[in-house]
Every structure is written in structure tokens, then in C-alpha cells.
N, C-alpha and C positions, 0 to 999 in steps of 0.2 A: 629534479623535475617535479612539477606540481602534479597533483592527482588528476586535475582536469586535462593536463597535457598528456599524461599516460593514457587516459581514456580516449582522447582524440586520436593520438598516434596509433593506438591499437585498432580503432575503428577503421582508419584509412588503410592500414596494412592489410586487414582482412578483406576490405572491399576490393583492393587492387590485386591481391595475389591468391587468397585462399577461398574466396567466395565464388561458388558456381551458381550464378543467378539465372533463374528462368524469367520470362517476360512478366509473368504474374508476380513473382517474388520481388522483382526489381522495383515495382511501384511502392510496395510496403517498405523495402529496405531504404529507398531514397528518402522517404518521409522520416523513417526512423533515424537515419543518419543526420538529416538536417535538424530534427528535433533535439537529438542528443548534443549536437554541436552547439546549438543555442543554449541549451542547459549548461553545457560546459563553460560557455562564455559568461554566464551568469554566476558561475561558481556553484551551481546546483547540480551536483554530479551523482547524488545518491537518492534513491527513493526508499531503500530498505537499509536498515542499520547492519552493515557488514564490515565491522572494523578490522577483524583479523582474518582476512580472506585473501586468497590469491586472485585479486580483482581482474587483472588482464586475462587470466584463464577463465574466470567466470564470464567475462565479456565474450571471449572466444566461443564459449559454449552457447551463449545467446545468439551470436552471429550465425553459427552453424545451424541453429534451429530453423532459420529462414530457408534453408535449402531442402528441408524434409517436409513433405506434405503432411505426414502423420503428426508433426509437431507444429502445425500451423496455428493451433489454438494457443500454444505457449508463446509463439512469436507475436501473435496479435495481442496477447495479454501484456507483453513488454511494451509494445508500441502504444497500446491504449493507456497504460499508466503514465508513460512519458508525455504523451500528448495532453492528458488531463492536467498534469502538473504544469506543463508549458502554457496551457490555456489559462489556468488560474493565475500564473504570473503575468501573462499578457493583459489580464483584466486590470492590472495595476500599472499600466503603461505610463500614465501621467503621474504616478506617485513613486518615484525612484527610491525614496527613503523607506516607504512602506514595503516595497518589493524586496529591498535589501534585507530588511528586518525579517520578513517572512522566509526568504531563502536561507538566511543564516540560522534561524530558529529551527527549521526543519532538518538541516544538516546536523545540527547539534543534538537533535533528538528531543528538543523542548516542545516542538509542535509537530503535528502530523496531519497530512491531508487525507480525507476520506478515501478508502481503498475501493475502487470499483471492479477489481479483477474478478471477484467471485460471481459477478453478474454475467460473465461471459457464457456460461453454460445454460442460461435461462431464457434465451430468445432475444428478439429485437428490443432495444431500449432507446429512448431518447432521454438524455440527462440535462435538466436545466441547470445552468451555471450562472449565478448572479453574484460573483465575488467582488465586493466593493464597487458595484456598478448598478445603476438603476435599470439598465436594459437587460432583460433576460435573454440568455443565449442557450442554444441547444446543441449538445455534442452528440452526434449521431453515428451509430455503428450500422452499416448497411451492407448489402451484398449486391454485386452487379454480375450478371451471367458471364460477361466478357472479361471483366477486370478482376473478378474475385472480390474479396472483402475490401472495404474502404472505410475510412474514418474522416468525418468532416464536421465543420462548424457552421451553423446557420442561425439567423436571428428570428426566423418565423417557423412555426410548425408546419409540416406537410398537410395539405388539405385532407380532411377526413380523419384527422388524429383523434384518438379517444384517450382521455386520462384515466389511469388506473390508480385508485386511491390506495397506494401501498407505500408505507413509510418504512423503508428497509434499513438495514444496519448502517449503510453509508449515508442515510439521511436525505436521500434524493427521491423525488417522485418518479414513478415509472409511467411512461406514456406509450401506448400502442398506436400504430397508424396503418392506414391502407394506401396503396399506390395503384391507381388505375383499376380499382375494384378488387385488387388482389390483397388478401389479408397476409401480412408479413410475420405475424406473431410466431409462426412455427418454422420460419425459413432459416434462422440462424441458431441452430442448436449445435454448437461447435463439437460437442462430444460425439455427434453422429458421423463426423468426418471419418473416424476410424476408432476402433477400440483403444488403440494405443494413444490416440489424441485425447480421448476422455481421461485415460489414466495419467497423462501428462498434466492436464488441468487439475486433476485430483491431487497429484503430488505437489503442484505449485500452490494450491490453496492451503494444503497442510503446512508447507514451508512458510507461506505468507502469514497465516494465522499465528504461528509460533513467533514470527518477527513482531507482529502487532502486540502479542501478549508481553513480550519482552519490553517493548517500547512503553506500554502502559505501566508495567511494574517499575521500570526505571523512573518514569515521571512521577508516579504516585509516591515512591520512596523519597524522591527529592522534595516533594511537597510536604510530606510528613516530617522529614528532618528539619526543613526550614521552619515549620510551625512550632515544633517543640523547642527549637533553639531560641525562638523569639518570644514565645508566649510565657507569661509569668502566672503561677498559681501558688497560693499559700506562701508567698514571699520568696519564691525561687523559680528559676526556669524549669519548665516541664521536663526538659532534658536531664535535669539533675536527679530526677526520681529513677532509681535503679530499674524498677519494673518496666518503665518506658523503654529504657535501653535494651532490655531483654526482648521486648516485643519487636523493636526495629531490627535488632541483630538477627532474630529468627526470620523475619521477612527478607532481610538482605541475603541470608544464606540460601533461601529458596530461589531468589532472583539469580544468584550466582550459579547455582546448580543448573538451571535451565539455560543460562547464558553460555556456559561451557559446552553443554550438550548441543546447543544450537550452532556454535562455532564449528564443531566437528561435523554436524549434519550439513552445514553450508559448504564446507570443503568437499565432502563426499558428493553432494548434489551438483556442485559446480564442475565436477569431472565427468558428468553425464550419467551417473548411476541413478537407478530408481530408488526412491525413498518411501515407497508406499507403506511398508511395515514400520520402518524406523521413524518416519515422519509422524505416523499416527501415535506411536508410543510416546514420543517427546511432546506431541501436541496434547495428549491426555494429561501428562504430568504438568506441562506448562499451564493448562487451563485450571487444574486443581490449585496450583501454586498462585496463579493470578487471582483467583477468588480469595485465597487466604491473605495474600499481600495487600490487596485493595481493602479488604475488611479490616486488617490490622491498622493500616494508615488512616482509615476512617475512624476507627476507635480512638486513636491517639489524638485526634482532633476534638474528641468529645462531641457534644451536640453541634458544635460549629461545623463539623464535617458534612452535615446535610445542607448547609447554607450555600447559596450560589456565589457568595463572596469568596469561597475557597474552591480551587480546581479539583480537589480530591473527590467531590461528589460526582463530577463529570467522569473522572477516571473509573470510579466504582460502577457507574451505569454502563459506560462503554465496555468495561470488562465483562459484565453480565451479558450484554448483547453479543459480544464477540464469542463467548462460550456457547450461547444458543445457536449462533450461526455455524460455528465450527463443528458442533456435534450433529 
């Protein structure tokens, strides 16, 4: 059975038998289910690199979150990430070849979409998405007194919107807006739903930043290895210089250490355990190693590592920004 089929079957089973939905939760769950099914049809079934994990159990944990008000923030985070990726792929509606390439590269870990989860605890946001499209669209997180939280897409900004010049880690502009004279900037602080809800988001962000650090280390190591195997200096491949092999071997060992620790943390987290302490410890080590690994791969590129022609300069910058955000 394919991975997509396992996900879809698991979704349907929990919807029919194990989910105890309230009226408010059902709205979010229906959207989540439809978004996930469409992603499964596209073969785009993962947004985090979780290779060696009990995935049906992890999905069960996600599904059960929707039934607990204290975990609403984590449920919304999952929904938000899926919807953003789905929207990005929908922007490529008329470009099936480009869409296939994007989905395949993300699943393989060669490309990553900006992660908006960390913005959930910072108030109302509108995110402009203009992916391969001349028309700017806005993905809005809003709250309705009757229906609870909702996520929707619209092509124009609400009247009275004010742009905030803030270029965050995800590279998206933040825009505040008012509705019927009411300022909404303080109305969606998800951490205020409950103390436990805030801790859930905190754990999720630690989990997420470790995953991002691993993805960056993986990509920058591949870029460094590719460069030294192809580039020639002093009549031989750079790879043939022993000191270069030592550098990359050291970097790879650091990547593997964090990868193994993250695999164990993922299994522990997927079973519903808190990872506040464990997550922070692995995050700290992961950030230290990320800085070292990206620096090593930049060094083996020589002066070329700072040029836009090579991806390693982007990975180095993103690594520094991730560390600043995570700390």
C-alpha cells in the first residue's frame, strides 16, 4: 500500500469511528480532511521530514488534538501548514509539470516551503502569496465569535488594512487590519487560550525548528559534496584533497547525531508526550551543529560560496535566521 493510501485510510478511519467532534471542531476537521486528501492525490503527503516514524500513530495523535480545546493551537498549526502548501500548489494550476517538480522536490527534501507555524502565537496576520502568479493573494487567519477560528483565501485586503514593514524569517510581509472599527491585532493570541495550549505551541515550535535545521544541514551537505566532486583545483578534484574529506566527514557526523536524536524525539512526541525539556536540549545542539555545518560547507566552496550562483549561501543565511528565531 502506498504512503498516500495509508494516510487517507487512517484519516477516514478516525473520522468515522474514533473522532468525537463538536460543532466548532467539525468545521476545521472537514477542511483539514479535504486539504489532506488533495495533498495525498498530488503525492504531497509530508511537510516535515519524518522518515523513520510510526506515521499512522503520528496522524492519530494529530487527529485527536482536534477534540481537545487546550490543543486547539496545535490543531490550527497543522491545518495552517497544510493549507499554505495546498495554496502554493494551487497557484501552479496551469503548470502541471512545474507543480510536479515542486511537490517531488519538497518530498525529497531538496526544496522547502517557508514555515509559517511560528507566527501563530503573534496575533492576526495576512500573508501575501504570489507564487508563480502575477495576482497577489492573501491567506488570512481570522476568528469568528460563532464559528471559532477560520482560515480563508481572498484576493483583496480588508478595508482599513495597514501594512507593517516586518520582513520575518518566513520572508512574508505582515499586515494588520481593522473590521468595523475593531482593531484585531490582539484578538488571536492562541497562547492565551490556555496555559497548556501555549506549551503545546512551544513544543511544536521546538520540534519544527529541529526539523528545519536538519533539512538545512542535509541540503547544504549535498551542495558541498556536489561542488568538491565537480570542481578542479591544482590539477585535481577538490574532493581528492584529504583535508576537505576531513571537513565534510566532521560535518556529516554532526548531521547524523542530530538526525538520530530527532528520530527518537519524533517517536516520543508522536505518542503524546511533552518534549519541553528534551526538545530544547536537542534544539540547542542542533542549532550549534547547524551553524558549524553550514560554515564548513561554505568554506569548502571557497570564495564561490558567497556567490548567488551556488545555493550554499542561501542555506548559510537561512541557518543564521533560523537560529535567531529559535532562540
